[in-house]
C-alpha positions in Angstrom: -12.3 20.1 34.6 -9.9 17.2 34.8 -6.1 17.9 34.9 -3.8 15.3 32.9 -0.7 17.0 33.7 2.1 16.1 36.2 4.1 18.2 38.1 6.8 18.3 35.3 4.4 18.9 32.2 4.2 22.2 30.8 1.0 24.1 31.9 -2.1 24.2 29.7 -2.9 27.6 28.4 -6.3 29.0 28.1 -6.7 32.2 26.3 -9.2 34.1 24.1 -12.2 31.8 24.9 -16.0 32.5 25.7 -17.2 30.4 28.6 -21.0 30.7 28.5 -22.5 29.3 31.8 -19.5 26.9 32.1 -18.8 25.3 35.5 -15.2 24.5 36.5 -13.7 22.0 38.8 -10.0 22.6 38.9 -7.0 21.0 40.5 -5.2 24.2 41.8 -2.2 22.3 42.8 -1.0 22.3 39.1 -0.1 25.3 37.3 -2.3 26.4 34.4 -1.9 29.7 32.4 -4.8 31.8 31.3 -5.8 35.4 30.4 -8.0 37.3 27.9 -11.0 35.0 28.3 -14.6 36.2 28.3 -17.4 34.8 31.1 -20.8 34.7 31.2 -20.9 33.5 34.7 -23.3 31.1 36.4 -25.4 32.4 39.2 -24.7 31.7 42.6 -27.3 28.8 42.8 -26.0 27.3 39.5 -22.8 25.7 40.8 -21.7 24.3 44.0 -18.6 25.7 45.7 -18.4 23.1 48.4 -17.3 20.6 46.3 -14.7 22.7 44.4 -17.1 24.1 41.7 -16.4 27.5 40.6 -18.0 30.0 37.9 -14.3 31.0 36.5 -11.0 30.0 36.5 -9.0 29.9 39.5 -6.5 33.0 40.1 -3.6 31.3 42.2 -2.7 28.3 40.4 1.2 28.9 40.0 0.9 29.5 36.3 0.9 32.9 34.5 -2.5 34.5 35.2 -4.0 38.1 34.4 -7.6 38.1 35.4 -7.5 41.9 34.7 -7.6 41.2 31.1 -10.7 38.9 31.3 -14.1 40.1 30.2 -17.0 39.6 32.6 -20.1 40.0 30.6 -22.9 41.9 32.3 -25.5 40.4 29.6 -25.4 37.1 27.8 -23.9 37.0 24.6 -26.7 37.3 22.0 -25.8 34.2 19.3 -26.9 34.3 15.6 -26.8 31.7 12.9 -25.0 32.1 9.9 -23.3 30.4 6.8 -21.1 28.0 9.0 -23.0 27.5 12.5 -25.1 28.9 14.9 -22.7 30.3 17.3 -21.9 33.8 15.8 -22.0 36.5 18.3 -24.0 39.6 17.0 -23.7 41.6 20.3 -22.4 41.3 23.9 -21.5 43.8 26.6 -18.6 44.4 27.0 -17.9 43.8 23.4 -15.6 40.8 22.8 -14.4 42.3 19.2 -10.9 43.4 19.1 -10.4 42.1 22.9 -8.1 39.1 22.6 -4.6 38.4 23.8 -2.7 38.6 20.4 -3.1 39.7 16.8 -5.2 37.7 14.5 -2.0 36.9 12.5 -0.3 35.7 15.5 -3.3 33.4 16.6 -3.6 32.0 13.1 -7.1 33.4 12.5 -6.8 36.0 10.1 -9.1 34.6 7.7 -11.8 33.6 10.2 -14.4 35.5 12.0 -16.8 35.5 15.1 -19.4 37.9 13.5 -22.6 37.1 11.4 -21.6 39.6 9.1 -18.7 37.6 8.1 -16.2 40.4 8.9 -12.6 38.7 9.1 -10.4 39.5 12.1 -7.8 40.0 9.7 -5.8 43.3 10.5 -7.3 44.1 13.9 -5.0 44.9 16.4 -6.4 42.1 18.5 -8.3 38.8 17.6 -11.9 38.6 18.4 -12.7 36.6 21.8 -14.8 33.4 21.3 -15.8 30.7 18.6 -14.2 31.4 15.1 -15.6 30.4 12.0 -14.1 30.3 8.5 -15.1 33.8 7.2 -17.5 33.5 4.2 -18.8 35.6 1.0 -22.0 34.5 -0.6 -22.2 31.4 1.4 -18.8 30.0 0.7 -15.6 30.2 2.2 -13.9 33.7 1.4 -11.7 33.7 -1.8 -10.3 37.0 -2.2 -8.5 36.3 -5.8 -11.5 34.0 -7.1 -9.1 31.2 -8.0 -11.4 28.7 -6.6 -9.2 28.0 -3.4 -10.3 29.4 -0.1 -7.9 32.1 1.5 -7.7 30.0 4.6 -6.4 27.2 2.6 -4.0 29.3 0.3 -2.8 31.1 3.6 -2.9 27.8 6.0 -0.5 29.6 8.3 -3.3 32.0 9.0 -1.2 35.2 9.2 -2.1 36.8 5.8 1.3 37.3 5.2 2.1 35.1 1.8 5.5 36.9 1.7 6.8 34.9 4.8 5.9 31.3 3.4 6.4 31.4 -0.4 7.9 28.0 -0.4 4.7 26.3 1.7 1.7 28.5 0.2 0.2 30.1 -2.6 -0.5 33.9 -2.8 -4.2 34.2 -1.5 -4.4 37.6 -3.4 -3.2 36.3 -6.8 -4.9 33.7 -9.0 -1.5 32.7 -10.5 1.2 32.6 -8.0 3.6 31.4 -10.6 2.7 33.1 -13.9 1.0 30.7 -16.3 0.2 28.4 -13.9 -3.4 28.6 -12.0 -3.0 28.1 -8.2 -5.0 24.7 -8.0 -2.6 23.1 -10.2 0.7 24.6 -8.4 2.9 21.7 -6.8 2.2 23.0 -3.5 -1.1 21.2 -3.6 0.4 17.9 -5.1 -0.6 16.5 -1.8 -3.7 18.0 -1.2 -7.2 17.2 -1.9 -8.6 20.7 -2.7 -12.0 19.5 -4.0 -12.6 16.5 -1.5 -12.8 13.7 -4.2 -10.3 11.8 -2.8 -7.7 12.6 -5.4 -4.7 14.8 -4.6 -3.3 17.3 -6.9 -0.7 15.1 -8.2 -3.3 12.3 -9.2 -5.6 15.2 -10.7 -2.9 16.4 -13.0 -1.9 12.5 -14.1 -5.6 11.9 -15.0 -6.2 15.2 -16.3 -9.3 16.2 -14.1 -10.0 19.3 -12.4 -8.5 19.9 -8.7 -11.5 22.0 -8.0 -14.4 19.9 -9.1 -15.2 16.4 -7.5 -14.7 14.3 -10.6 -13.2 11.1 -9.4 -13.2 8.6 -12.5 -12.5 5.6 -10.1 -16.0 4.9 -9.7 -17.0 1.3 -10.9 -20.2 0.3 -12.2 -21.4 -3.1 -12.8 -21.8 -4.5 -16.4 -23.9 -7.6 -16.6 -22.2 -10.1 -18.7 -24.1 -13.2 -18.0 -20.8 -14.6 -16.1 -22.6 -13.7 -12.7 -22.6 -14.6 -9.9 -19.2 -16.0 -10.4 -17.5 -13.3 -12.6 -18.3 -9.9 -11.6 -17.5 -7.3 -14.3 -16.9 -3.7 -13.5 -16.6 -0.7 -16.0 -14.0 2.3 -14.6 -14.6 5.2 -16.7 -10.7 6.1 -17.1 -8.9 5.4 -20.3 -6.9 2.0 -20.2 -3.9 3.6 -22.0 -3.6 6.4 -19.8 -3.7 4.3 -16.5 -1.0 1.9 -17.9 1.4 5.1 -18.7 0.9 6.8 -15.4 0.6 3.9 -12.8 -1.8 0.8 -12.4 -5.2 0.0 -11.0 -5.8 -2.2 -7.9 -9.2 -3.7 -6.7 -9.6 -3.9 -2.9 -12.4 -5.8 -1.0 -13.2 -4.5 2.7 -9.6 -2.7 2.5 -7.5 -5.9 1.2 -6.7 -6.7 -2.2 -8.6 -8.8 -3.9 -7.6 -12.3 -4.6 -8.4 -13.2 -8.5 -9.1 -10.1 -10.9 -7.8 -8.6 -14.1 -7.8 -5.2 -15.5 -8.5 -5.3 -19.4 -9.4 -2.7 -22.0 -13.0 -2.3 -22.9 -14.5 -1.5 -26.5 -14.5 2.1 -25.7 -10.8 2.2 -24.4 -11.6 2.4 -20.8 -10.7 0.0 -17.9 -12.7 -3.0 -17.3 -12.2 -5.1 -14.1 -13.2 -8.9 -14.4 -13.4 -10.1 -10.8 -13.6 -14.0 -9.6 -15.9 -13.9 -6.6 -15.5 -17.5 -5.7 -12.6 -17.0 -3.6 -14.5 -14.4 -1.6 -17.2 -15.2 1.2 -20.8 -14.7 0.2 -22.5 -11.6 1.3 -22.0 -7.8 1.3 -18.5 -6.2 0.7 -17.4 -3.1 0.1 -15.2 -2.8 -3.3 -12.9 0.0 -4.3 -10.9 0.8 -7.4 -7.6 2.1 -6.5 -4.9 3.9 -8.4 -1.2 3.8 -7.8 1.1 6.1 -9.6 4.4 5.6 -10.4 6.8 7.8 -8.2 7.9 7.9 -4.7 8.9 10.2 -1.9 12.1 11.9 -2.5 14.7 11.1 0.1 14.9 14.0 2.6 11.4 15.0 2.1 9.6 16.4 5.3 6.4 14.3 4.8 5.3 11.3 2.7 3.9 12.3 -0.8 0.7 10.7 -2.0 0.7 8.6 -5.1 -2.5 6.7 -4.5 -6.1 7.5 -4.7 -9.3 5.3 -4.2 -12.6 5.5 -6.0 -15.9 5.5 -3.9 -17.2 2.1 -2.2 -19.0 0.0 -4.5 -20.8 -3.0 -3.1 -22.1 -5.8 -5.4 -23.6 -8.5 -3.4 -21.5 -11.9 -3.5 -24.1 -14.5 -4.3 -22.3 -17.6 -4.9 -23.3 -20.4 -2.5 -19.9 -21.7 -2.1 -16.5 -20.2 -1.0 -13.4 -21.7 -2.5 -9.9 -21.4 -1.4 -7.0 -21.1 -3.9 -5.0 -23.5 -1.7 -7.2 -26.4 -2.9 -6.9 -25.3 -6.7 -4.4 -28.1 -7.5 -4.1 -31.8 -7.8 -1.4 -34.5 -8.1 -2.6 -37.9 -8.5 -5.4 -37.0 -5.9 -7.2 -33.8 -5.2 -9.0 -32.4 -2.0 -12.4 -31.0 -2.9 -13.0 -28.1 -0.2 -15.5 -25.4 -0.2 -17.3 -23.5 2.3 -21.1 -23.1 2.1 -22.7 -19.6 2.3 -23.4 -18.4 6.0 -26.6 -20.1 7.6 -26.4 -23.0 5.1 -25.0 -25.8 7.2 -26.9 -28.7 5.7 -26.6 -29.6 1.9 -26.5 -32.6 -0.5 -23.6 -32.0 -3.1 -22.5 -33.5 -6.5 -18.9 -32.7 -7.7 -18.8 -33.3 -11.3 -15.4 -33.3 -13.0 -14.8 -32.3 -16.6 -12.0 -32.3 -19.2 -11.9 -28.4 -20.1 -10.4 -29.5 -23.4 -13.2 -31.8 -24.4 -16.6 -31.0 -25.8 -18.3 -33.7 -23.9 -21.0 -32.8 -21.4 -20.5 -36.2 -19.6 -18.1 -35.8 -16.2 -15.1 -38.2 -16.3 -15.9 -38.6 -12.8 -18.5 -37.9 -10.1 -18.0 -37.3 -6.4 -21.2 -37.4 -4.1 -21.9 -36.5 -0.4 -23.7 -34.6 2.1 -22.6 -31.9 4.9 -23.9 -30.7 8.1 -21.3 -28.7 9.1 -21.4 -25.9 6.3 -18.2 -27.5 4.9 -17.4 -29.7 2.0 -13.8 -31.2 2.5 -13.5 -34.8 0.7 -10.3 -36.1 -0.7 -10.5 -38.4 -3.9 -8.2 -39.8 -6.5 -8.6 -38.3 -9.9 -9.5 -41.1 -12.5 -11.0 -40.9 -16.0 -14.1 -42.9 -16.9 -12.0 -46.1 -17.3 -10.6 -45.9 -13.8 -7.0 -44.9 -15.0 -5.2 -41.9 -13.3 -6.4 -38.6 -15.1 -3.5 -36.8 -16.7 -4.9 -33.7 -18.1 -3.2 -30.2 -17.3 -6.4 -29.0 -15.5 -10.1 -30.2 -14.8 -13.3 -28.1 -14.2 -15.1 -29.1 -10.9 -18.5 -28.3 -11.0 -20.2 -28.4 -7.8 -24.1 -28.8 -7.2 -25.3 -27.9 -3.9 -28.7 -28.6 -2.7 -30.0 -27.1 0.8 -32.8 -29.0 2.1 -35.9 -27.6 0.7 -34.1 -25.7 -1.9 -33.3 -26.0 -5.6 -29.9 -26.9 -6.7 -27.4 -24.2 -7.1 -23.8 -24.4 -8.8 -20.4 -23.0 -8.5 -17.4 -24.0 -10.6 -13.6 -24.3 -9.6 -10.8 -25.0 -12.1 -8.3 -27.4 -10.7 -4.6 -27.7 -12.3 -1.9 -30.3 -12.2 0.9 -29.4 -10.0 3.3 -31.8 -11.4 3.2 -30.6 -15.0 3.4 -26.9 -14.2 6.3 -26.7 -11.5 9.2 -28.1 -13.4 11.5 -25.1 -13.6 15.1 -25.5 -15.0 17.8 -23.0 -13.5 18.9 -20.5 -16.0 20.6 -17.1 -16.3 20.8 -14.6 -13.7 19.8 -11.0 -14.1 20.7 -8.2 -11.5 19.0 -4.6 -11.6 18.9 -1.5 -9.4 17.6 2.0 -9.3 19.4 5.2 -7.8 18.1 8.0 -6.3 21.2 10.1 -6.1 24.9 10.2 -7.0 25.9 8.3 -4.3 23.6 5.4 -5.0 24.9 5.5 -8.5 28.6 5.2 -7.4 29.0 3.8 -4.0 26.0 1.7 -4.7 27.1 0.3 -7.9 30.5 -0.7 -6.7 28.3 -2.6 -3.6 26.3 -4.4 -6.0 28.8 -5.3 -8.5 31.3 -6.6 -5.8 28.7 -8.1 -3.6 25.8 -9.5 -5.8 26.9 -9.6 -9.3 30.6 -11.0 -9.1 29.5 -13.7 -6.7 27.0 -14.9 -9.2 28.8 -14.7 -12.2 32.5 -15.1 -11.1 32.4 -16.8 -7.7 35.8 -18.1 -8.0 37.3 -14.6 -7.9 38.9 -13.6 -4.3 37.1 -16.5 -2.7 39.0 -18.3 0.1 36.1 -20.4 1.5 34.8 -23.7 0.4 34.3 -24.3 -3.1 31.3 -22.3 -4.3 28.6 -23.5 -6.8 28.6 -22.9 -10.4 28.9 -19.5 -12.0 25.7 -18.0 -13.6 25.6 -16.8 -17.1 23.7 -13.5 -17.9 23.5 -11.6 -20.9 22.3 -8.2 -18.9 25.1 -8.1 -16.2 29.0 -8.6 -16.5 31.4 -9.5 -13.8 34.3 -7.4 -12.7 38.0 -8.7 -12.6 40.0 -7.4 -9.7 37.3 -4.7 -9.0 37.7 -3.1 -12.5 35.2 -3.2 -15.2 31.6 -5.1 -15.0 28.1 -4.1 -15.2 26.2 -4.0 -11.9 22.7 -3.5 -13.7 22.3 0.5 -13.1 18.8 1.2 -14.4 19.2 5.1 -15.2 16.2 5.5 -17.4 13.1 4.3 -18.7 14.7 2.8 -22.1 17.0 0.5 -19.8 14.0 -0.8 -18.2 12.4 -1.7 -21.5 15.6 -3.3 -22.5 15.6 -5.3 -19.2 11.8 -6.4 -19.5 11.5 -7.6 -23.0 15.3 -8.2 -23.9 16.6 -10.0 -20.7 13.7 -10.9 -18.6 11.4 -12.4 -21.1 12.1 -15.7 -23.0 13.9 -14.8 -26.0 17.2 -15.9 -27.9 20.1 -14.3 -26.1 23.8 -13.9 -26.3 24.5 -16.2 -23.3 22.3 -19.0 -25.0 20.4 -19.5 -21.6 17.0 -18.1 -20.7 16.8 -16.0 -17.5 15.3 -17.6 -14.7 16.6 -15.9 -11.8 16.5 -12.0 -10.7 17.6 -9.7 -8.0 16.2 -6.1 -7.9 17.2 -3.5 -5.4 15.4 -0.2 -5.3 11.8 1.2 -4.1 8.8 -0.8 -4.8 5.0 -1.5 -4.2 2.7 -4.3 -4.8 2.5 -3.1 -8.3 5.6 -1.2 -9.2 9.6 -1.3 -8.8 10.9 2.2 -9.3 13.2 5.1 -8.2 12.2 7.8 -6.3 11.6 10.3 -9.0 9.4 8.3 -11.4 11.9 8.2 -14.3 12.3 4.5 -14.0 9.2 2.1 -13.5 8.9 -1.6 -13.9 5.1 -2.4 -13.6 4.1 -6.0 -12.4 1.6 -5.8 -15.8 4.6 -5.2 -17.9 6.6 -8.0 -16.1 3.8 -10.5 -16.0 2.7 -9.8 -19.8 6.2 -10.1 -21.1 6.8 -13.3 -19.3 3.4 -14.6 -19.9 3.0 -15.3 -16.3 -0.6 -14.4 -14.5 -3.8 -15.8 -13.1 -6.6 -16.2 -15.6 -9.8 -14.7 -13.6 -12.2 -17.0 -15.2 -10.4 -20.3 -15.0 -8.4 -19.3 -11.9 -5.6 -21.1 -13.6 -2.0 -19.6 -13.3 -0.6 -19.1 -16.6 3.2 -19.8 -16.6 4.7 -19.5 -20.0 8.1 -18.5 -18.4 8.5 -19.4 -14.8 11.3 -18.2 -12.7 13.4 -20.4 -10.2 14.6 -17.5 -7.9 13.5 -14.0 -7.6 14.6 -11.5 -4.8 12.8 -8.0 -5.1 14.8 -6.0 -2.4 12.0 -3.4 -2.4 9.1 -2.2 0.0 5.8 -3.9 -0.2 6.7 -6.5 -2.9 5.7 -9.3 -0.7 2.3 -7.7 0.6 0.7 -9.9 -1.4 1.7 -12.8 -3.9 1.1 -10.4 -7.0 5.0 -10.2 -8.0 5.5 -13.6 -7.2 2.8 -14.9 -9.8 4.0 -12.3 -12.3 7.2 -14.5 -12.3 5.4 -17.6 -12.5 6.6 -18.7 -9.1 3.9 -21.0 -7.2 3.4 -19.3 -3.9 2.7 -22.4 -1.9 5.2 -25.0 -2.9 5.4 -27.9 -0.1 7.8 -30.5 0.7 5.6 -33.2 -0.7 5.6 -31.3 -4.0 9.5 -31.7 -4.1 9.2 -35.5 -3.1 6.6 -36.0 -5.9 8.1 -33.7 -8.6 11.8 -33.8 -8.1 14.3 -31.0 -7.4 13.5 -28.9 -10.5 9.9 -28.5 -9.0 11.6 -25.9 -6.6 10.9 -22.2 -6.7 11.3 -19.2 -4.5 10.5 -15.7 -4.3 11.9 -13.3 -1.7 10.0 -9.7 -1.0 9.2 -7.3 1.5 6.0 -7.4 3.4 6.0 -3.6 4.5 8.6 -0.9 4.2 12.5 -2.0 4.0 15.3 0.3 5.0 17.6 1.5 2.0 21.0 2.7 2.4 20.9 6.6 2.3 24.6 7.5 2.1 28.3 6.2 1.6 28.6 4.7 4.9 25.2 3.0 4.5 26.1 1.5 1.4 29.6 0.2 2.7 28.1 -1.3 5.5 25.3 -2.9 3.1 28.3 -4.7 1.4 28.6 -7.2 4.1 25.2 -8.1 4.1 25.0 -8.8 0.4 28.2 -10.8 0.8 26.7 -13.0 3.2 23.6 -13.7 1.2 25.0 -14.0 -2.0 28.3 -15.8 -1.0 26.2 -18.2 1.1 23.9 -18.7 -1.9 26.9 -19.8 -4.1 28.0 -22.4 -1.7 25.2 -24.5 -3.2 23.7 -26.1 0.1 22.3 -23.0 2.2 18.6 -22.7 1.8 16.7 -19.7 1.3 15.1 -19.6 4.5 18.4 -19.9 6.2 20.1 -16.9 4.2 17.2 -14.9 5.0 17.2 -15.5 8.5 20.8 -14.9 8.8 20.9 -11.6 6.9 18.0 -10.0 9.0 20.4 -10.1 12.1 23.2 -7.9 13.2 25.3 -11.3 13.7 24.7 -13.6 11.2 26.2 -16.7 12.6 24.9 -16.2 16.1 25.2 -13.3 18.7 28.7 -14.1 20.0 30.0 -10.8 20.4 33.0 -9.1 18.7 35.1 -11.1 16.3 32.4 -13.0 14.7 31.0 -11.7 11.3 28.7 -8.6 12.1 26.2 -7.1 9.6 25.9 -3.2 10.8 23.5 -2.7 8.1 21.4 -6.2 7.8 18.2 -6.5 5.8 15.9 -4.4 8.0 12.5 -3.1 7.8 11.6 0.6 8.6 9.3 -0.6 11.4 9.5 -3.5 13.5 6.5 -5.3 11.6 8.2 -5.2 8.1 9.7 -8.3 7.3 11.3 -10.3 4.6 8.6 -13.0 3.2 9.4 -16.2 1.4 6.7 -17.5 -1.2 7.3 -20.9 -2.8 9.7 -23.3 -1.3 11.8 -21.9 1.6 14.1 -24.9 1.1 15.5 -23.8 -2.2 19.1 -24.0 -2.7 21.5 -22.5 -5.3 21.9 -26.6 -6.7 18.6 -28.1 -6.0 16.4 -28.0 -2.7 16.7 -29.3 0.9 14.7 -29.4 3.8 14.6 -25.6 5.0 17.1 -24.5 7.7 16.0 -21.6 10.0 19.0 -19.6 11.5 17.8 -18.5 14.9 
């Protein structure tokens, strides 16, 4: 028996065990507590004392030892198979029943047994010695009150005493601990999966499923539509309206978010997933449909609440011969045609035919031919029409025909869109919104956001002593304060204000300030699919925002629809930059390069800032007060006009934003910080965006 303790470690404790022909090799220089163990010992020739082996734990180890309490069997234990195993002890001599060191309640084995007749240790004075199984009745775990929840689950403390645990257990002797509420629907089980179907009680309630029956509806089945293999369509037997009311669905591939897909409503009112597979490596993959409920763990909760559920894995094969990359889905005057061939297909001839998707012509306006021996198609070409003039359409369809040696041709299609005509984004109004978890958030937090975000943006000249700031923004949603009095910081107290924000302020409609909103800052809780407060009373979904703005990626053409693109968005909320979903919902191109700015002008610049992982959030008045300095550095710096987003993000993630020079320099006691070291702010779009235009990105180290 190897000993992993040190001299300063507390001793290991061995109690109430049955050792059946066990050989011990023990370091007796370190303490070990043991008593009330049973031994069916090895015979003299079955162990080697010359190398330190023994048939029993040693008595002199410096620990607490009572060998007189041990049970030395004179006959081997007679094992018998029963409900949950084959090591129930039907008899032994001396008996092991009621021979342990403590009561069953003290040991937490009240609802367990060692006996094949399934008699619980329960109210015995002492627990039985030996391996314990959950006590069973009629082949199932014992359920005294027949509420569908085993006794050992309801009384998980294992002491049989519900009255001592009314805040963490349901009564194992009563079907309805709370009158009128079946125990299976009790909030005690909101974070527990009673039936093992992958959905905790909170999810079961939201979907209206039975928490005691394995009935997970997040089980996709493929529907053949004729769009295969490029588009895979999956039906999910759960109501679309119900899902949009309680949360959102996400598609994962091999435990990562799928790149291009959309959730739609089918003719029966259920959910339909349309997934473009051309950006996935050909072969077998594991897909799962996940549900994310609206809501978050309340501040101060002892454990993280569960708001997610996943359906069973589904494995439709991806049979495309090519694997495209979204990075090469755009063009200017020229385009780079890039695709990886399926594994084990290094050699092939190819023809890339370019078609105008607005034309009915079946003749391509340009054709590119070649061959590869590396398994990679990577060729650049100017894009010209049939007359040789530059092609100026907003997009084209590239049909790749690939012919491996000795094989028939196979085709895959990629849509490529024109960057220059889609990236020009005018500046506009600025909206600021935040959610609150408690009264401190809605008082001190409100003042913080008003004075250090809204006022610098809408009234930058007030109380400003530094360099001349940039122009003030307009807003129909927020109003600045004057001398710290009045103003509206953008507090979202309920869902009605959320609907007003999305449809009346963020969306492109005629508004009092006369300018469309093109900039947005949000502070609160979040996820890759939602912005919210902690108690599910305020929720903005990515579907609602993208739909209202007309911004989304078409799963069939893979073209990014941008009816109302934003210039600058900062979502100061957890996991909003785990992927580029929120970025695209606001119509921001995820990968704008410096060359794009040179080719298309300063109004091509856009930027999205969010959190990859979980960010820290002010939890009290002191935190909000400290946080004021950080917001002031960020938005005050932004309003100077020439500070890049990259520089401001870098500075505001450090305690000393202008260099670690010690006391006397501006200090941020509550900088933008993640809950864990791996959590960081992430920038999509162009990191050189400034208040008044764009510049080479400045990194502040």
